[in-house]
C-alpha positions in Angstrom: 192.5 -139.7 67.5 193.3 -143.2 66.2 193.4 -144.8 62.8 190.9 -147.5 62.0 191.7 -149.7 58.9 193.9 -146.7 57.8 190.8 -145.2 56.0 188.7 -144.0 58.9 189.5 -142.0 61.9 188.2 -142.3 65.4 188.0 -139.1 67.6 187.6 -139.6 71.3 185.1 -137.1 72.8 186.1 -136.0 76.2 183.3 -133.8 77.3 180.3 -135.9 76.5 177.6 -133.7 77.9 178.8 -130.6 76.0 179.0 -132.7 72.8 175.4 -134.1 73.2 174.2 -130.6 74.0 175.7 -129.3 70.7 174.4 -132.3 68.9 170.8 -131.9 70.1 170.5 -128.2 70.8 173.1 -126.4 68.7 173.4 -125.6 65.1 176.7 -127.1 64.2 175.2 -130.4 62.9 172.5 -128.7 60.7 174.3 -129.6 57.6 173.5 -133.4 58.0 170.8 -135.8 57.3 169.7 -138.4 59.9 170.9 -141.8 58.5 170.0 -143.9 61.7 169.8 -143.6 65.4 170.0 -146.7 67.8 169.7 -145.9 71.4 169.2 -147.7 74.8 168.0 -145.8 77.8 164.9 -147.0 79.5 163.9 -148.9 76.3 165.6 -149.6 73.0 164.9 -147.1 70.2 165.7 -147.4 66.5 164.9 -144.6 64.1 165.8 -144.7 60.4 166.2 -141.4 58.7 165.1 -142.6 55.5 162.0 -140.9 54.2 159.0 -142.9 53.1 158.3 -140.5 50.2 161.5 -138.6 49.3 160.8 -135.1 47.9 164.3 -133.5 47.4 166.3 -135.6 49.8 166.0 -139.3 50.5 166.8 -138.7 54.2 165.4 -136.4 56.8 167.3 -133.4 58.0 168.8 -133.8 61.4 167.8 -130.3 62.3 164.2 -131.1 61.7 164.3 -134.2 64.0 166.8 -133.7 66.7 164.4 -132.1 69.2 161.8 -134.7 68.7 164.4 -137.4 69.2 165.8 -135.8 72.3 162.2 -135.7 73.8 161.9 -139.4 73.1 165.3 -140.3 74.5 164.9 -138.0 77.5 167.2 -135.5 79.1 167.3 -136.8 82.7 170.3 -139.1 82.1 172.7 -140.2 79.5 171.5 -143.0 77.4 173.3 -146.4 78.2 174.3 -146.7 74.6 173.8 -144.6 71.5 174.8 -145.0 67.9 174.0 -142.0 65.7 174.9 -141.9 62.0 174.6 -138.6 60.3 175.3 -138.0 56.5 176.6 -134.7 55.2 174.0 -133.1 52.9 174.6 -133.1 49.1 175.2 -129.4 48.8 178.0 -129.6 51.3 179.5 -132.6 49.6 179.6 -130.6 46.3 181.1 -127.6 48.1 183.7 -129.8 49.8 184.9 -131.4 46.6 184.9 -128.1 44.8 186.8 -126.0 47.6 189.4 -128.8 47.9 189.8 -129.6 44.1 189.1 -133.2 44.7 189.3 -135.3 41.5 185.7 -136.8 42.0 182.3 -135.7 40.8 179.7 -135.1 43.5 177.6 -137.8 41.9 180.3 -140.4 42.6 180.0 -139.9 46.2 177.5 -142.1 48.0 177.9 -140.3 51.2 180.1 -138.8 53.8 179.3 -139.9 57.3 180.0 -139.3 61.0 179.2 -142.2 63.3 178.7 -141.1 66.9 179.0 -143.9 69.5 178.3 -143.7 73.2 178.7 -146.6 75.6 180.0 -147.4 79.1 183.6 -146.7 77.7 182.9 -143.2 76.6 182.0 -141.5 73.3 183.7 -141.4 70.0 183.2 -140.0 66.4 184.3 -142.2 63.4 184.5 -140.9 60.0 183.1 -142.8 57.0 183.0 -142.3 53.2 181.1 -144.1 50.5 182.3 -143.7 46.9 180.4 -145.3 44.1 183.4 -145.8 41.8 186.8 -147.3 42.4 189.7 -144.9 42.9 193.1 -145.0 44.5 193.0 -141.4 45.4 192.2 -140.9 49.1 192.0 -137.1 49.0 188.3 -137.1 49.8 188.7 -139.4 52.8 191.7 -137.3 54.2 189.7 -134.1 53.5 186.6 -135.5 55.3 188.7 -136.7 58.2 190.2 -133.2 58.6 186.7 -131.5 58.3 185.2 -133.7 61.0 188.3 -133.2 63.3 188.2 -129.3 62.8 184.5 -128.7 63.0 182.6 -131.8 64.4 184.5 -133.1 67.4 184.4 -129.9 69.5 188.1 -130.4 70.3 
């Protein structure tokens, strides 16, 4: 793990195949929406998770799309590059704030993200937060970093 701009954390993934298996076939990431996917394998792919007509959520659930995306990307070999951005779902953002007594309203959080990057140098997971109002309090960012490290890096 290393600091990035002192507000984001980068976690190096050592077992890439196991991580990709959990990401595309496991249930650990079911509490996320797909924000976007960029992938280069035999061709370049770009998928936006933004729904064209949002019902309850503005973004599609990762669990509903992951198998379709895996079929498009292929399973024969690792992609040459991949950038996958997942966004924590709204109910879990609310739960995270309440469980950790974070002094923010759930409505003030634009999103909690994990950015999964794969390239010739390896694989990493970077945390990201979006807060709609100015605050000096970094409790949410630190809590999100810890949550990602504990549950979403498979370390």
